[in-house]
N, C-alpha and C positions, 0 to 999 in steps of 0.2 A: 444072897446072890452066890451062885456056883463059882468056886474058886477057879475051876477049869474052864468055865465059860462065863466070864464077868459081863453079862449082858442082862439088863433088866426086862421086865414085862412091858410090852408096848402099851401106851396110853392113847386111845383114840377118843377124842372128845369134840363136842360142839359147844361153842361159847358165843355170847353176843357182846354188845358194847360194854356190858358190866360183868366182867368175868368173876367167877366164884372163887378165884384164887388170887392172893395178893402178890406183890413183888417178892421174889425168893431167889435163893442160890442153891445149886445142887453140888454134891461132892463127887460127881462123875461128869464126863463129857455128855452133853445132851444134843441129839440131832432130832430134827422134826421135818415133816413134809405137810404142806398145806394142800388139802384135797379140794377145798372149795371156799369161796368167800374172799373178803378183803378186810384190811384193817391196819393196825399199828402194832409194832413190836418195840417195846422199850427195853433196851439192853445197856446197862450201865448208864452213861450219860448220852447214849446214842438213841435216836428215834428213827425207826425204819418203817416204810410202808411195805405191805406185802399183798399178794394176790394168790389165787389158786394156781398150783404148779410151782410155787417157790418153795425153798427149803431154808432151814436155819441150822446153824452150828453155834453152840454156846458152851464156853469154857466154864470151869469150876469157879472162876474168879469174878464172874459178872452177874449182878442182880438183874432180874428180868421179869417181864410180864407182857402178855399179848392181849389184845382186845379187838373186837370186830368194829367195823365202821358203824356209825349211827344207823339203826334200823336194819342192820345186816347181821348174819351169823357166820361163823367160820368153822370149818371142819379140819382138824389137825390130827396128825399122828406123831407121838413123841416117843423117844427111846433113850435110856441112859446106858452107857457102856464105858468100859475101860480099855481103850485100844492098846495101850502098852502091855497090859497083862494078857489081853486076848491074843496078841500077836508075838508074845515074848519068845516063843520057840523059833520064830522065823524072821527075826529082825535083820540079822546079817549086816550088809553094808548100807541098808536103807534106814538106819536108825534115826537119821536126821528128820525123816518124814514123820516121826512120832514125837517131835518136840511140840507138844500141845500148847505150850505157853505162847506160841506165835499166833494162835488163832483166837485172840481177844485183844482188848484195848482199843484205843482211838483209831488205830490204823487198819483194823480188821472190820470188814463189812460182813456182819453175821448173817444177814439175809442174802441168800443166793438166788438170783433171778433165774427162773426156769427157762425163760426165753434166751438168755445169754449163755447159760451153762447147763443145758439139759442133761449132759452126761453126769454131772454131780447130783442134781436133784433127783434124777431117775435112780441113781445108785442108792441114795438115802431112802427113797421109796421102796426099793427092792429089799433093803435090809429090814425095814419095818414089816413088810409082807412076809419075808422068810421067818422072822422070829415069831410073828403072830400065827402063821399057818403051820409051821414046823413040818415041812415035807421031809422026805427021806434025805439024809445027809445035810440037813439045814445048817448044822453048826459049821461044817466045812465051808458051806456056801457063804455064811455070814462072815467067816474069817476072810475068805477071798474078797468079798465085797467091801469089807472094812479096809483091807489093804488098798483096794482100788480107790476108795474114798480118800484115804490119807495121801496117796500119791497124787490124786487129782487136786486136792486142796493145796498140797505143796507146790504143784505146778502153777496153779492159777492165782492162789492167794498167799503166796510166800511173802511174809513180811518179817522185819526184824523182831526178835523176841520181845514180847510186850512187857517190858519192865514196868511201865506205868500201870499195868493191870494188876500188879502185885501190891497195890496200895493197901492200907489198913481198912478192911471192909467193916470194921466196927462203926465207922462213920456212916456208911450206907445203911447198916442195920438200925442206926439211931433215927434215920429219917424215913424208914419204910412206911410208917403210917401216913406221912405227908405225901409220899409218892403214890400210895393207893388212893388217897383223897383226890389228888390232881388227876389221876387216871380216870376216876369216876365222875369228876365234876369240872373238867377243863372248860366246858362251855359256859360255866357260870362265873360270876365275879368271885374272886378268891381273896380271902382275908389272910394276910400273913400271920396275924395274931392267932387265927384259928389253926393254921398249920403248926405253929410253934406249940400251941396247946396240945395238939394231937401227939406231939413228940415229947411232951412233958419237959419243956425247956422254955427259956425266955425267947422273945422274938429276935433279939440281937444275936444270941447264941445260935438260934436256929439258922439264921442267915449264914453264919460262919460255917456251921456243920454242913449245910446244903452246898455251899460253894466248894468246900473241901472234898465232899463226896462226889459231886456231879460236875465240877469244873465250871460252873456258872451260877449266877444268882437265881432264885426261884422264878422271878418274873420272866427273864429270857427263856428259861426252860419251859414255862407255861406257854410262851409265845411259839416256841418250836413245836410243842405238842399240838397246839391249835392248828398251825399251818400245815403240819404233816398230816393231821386228820383231814384237812381240806384237800390235800393232794390225793388222798385215797378216794374221797368222794368224787372229786373231779375226774379221776381216771376210771372209776368203776361204777358210776351211776349217771343217770340223766337228770338228776336233781338240778334245779336252777342254781346259778351262782349266788343269787341273793339268799336262797334258802340254805345253801352250804355255809355261807358266811354266818348266818344266824345260828345254825347248828353248832358252829365252831366258836361261838362266843363273841361274834361281832354284830353290833347293832347298826353299824354304819358301813355300807358297802364300799364307799370310797376309801375308808380307812383300811378295810380288808384288802382291797386291790393294791393299795400303796404298800402295805406291809408284806404282802405276798411277793410283789415284784422286787422289793428291797432285798428280800431273803433269797429268792430263787432266780432273779434276773429276767423273768418273764411274767406276763399278766396271767391271772387265773384262766382267762379265755384262751390265750395262746397255749398254755400248758394242756388244757383239755383237748385242744386241736393238735397237740403233738409238736409244737414249735417253740423251743426244743425241750428236751427232758431237763427238769431242774436238777441242780447239783446240791447235795447235802453240804451245808457249811458247818464249820467247827463251832462248838459252843462259845458264847461270849459272855 
């Protein structure tokens, strides 16, 4: 990467519900824009739904993976960059906007809704296009757009510095095989002994590692994964609620309806009809 222009090469890709890349962490800030499709983004212990027109901001501290909805493909563009080095000569009195550690952890919503904040998502899309196409003076334009992005994030998403995000990520690295397995097989019955075996540890130790890394036990995490996947299908498809329940690991529709309402406060049918938008709950 160029020391004078610490911006990587854009990665434009299309992936389905079984991504060809596992959970991972980058050593630079990652921004991305969803051009098409819908699915789930798993970032640390958070599970977000996304759709075309949304964007993502991921700090260097958070393990993450994206997947499309069942039967759907997603089209994303991603870019790695170092805003501090990129804008070092022009920081001035706005240096607080470059405290990247505030953009991660439990309090930060990494997925940025394109309907709620089009100015942010469009800015990220423009940065990707500029770096990809490299028109005249593109480096100056990318610096300008990056400044705009940092100021917009600071305005709308300013949270306390995420001390909790500076945890020991060796714990997360230990359970990456289990996270990948859950991501690929959340609709099936999951054997905790199998997950422990994938991580080369005992079942009791695996449960401790998982809770320390993700803030909850494996079973509640799996439940969140299934229900968030259901949210994506309810919002972005006309698939019947019964089939959605089955795709997300539920053989009993009443059980699915009950757990969905317990978690989000609305029934699957009311959520599909937009009454009201369910709220993400903290891991338990």
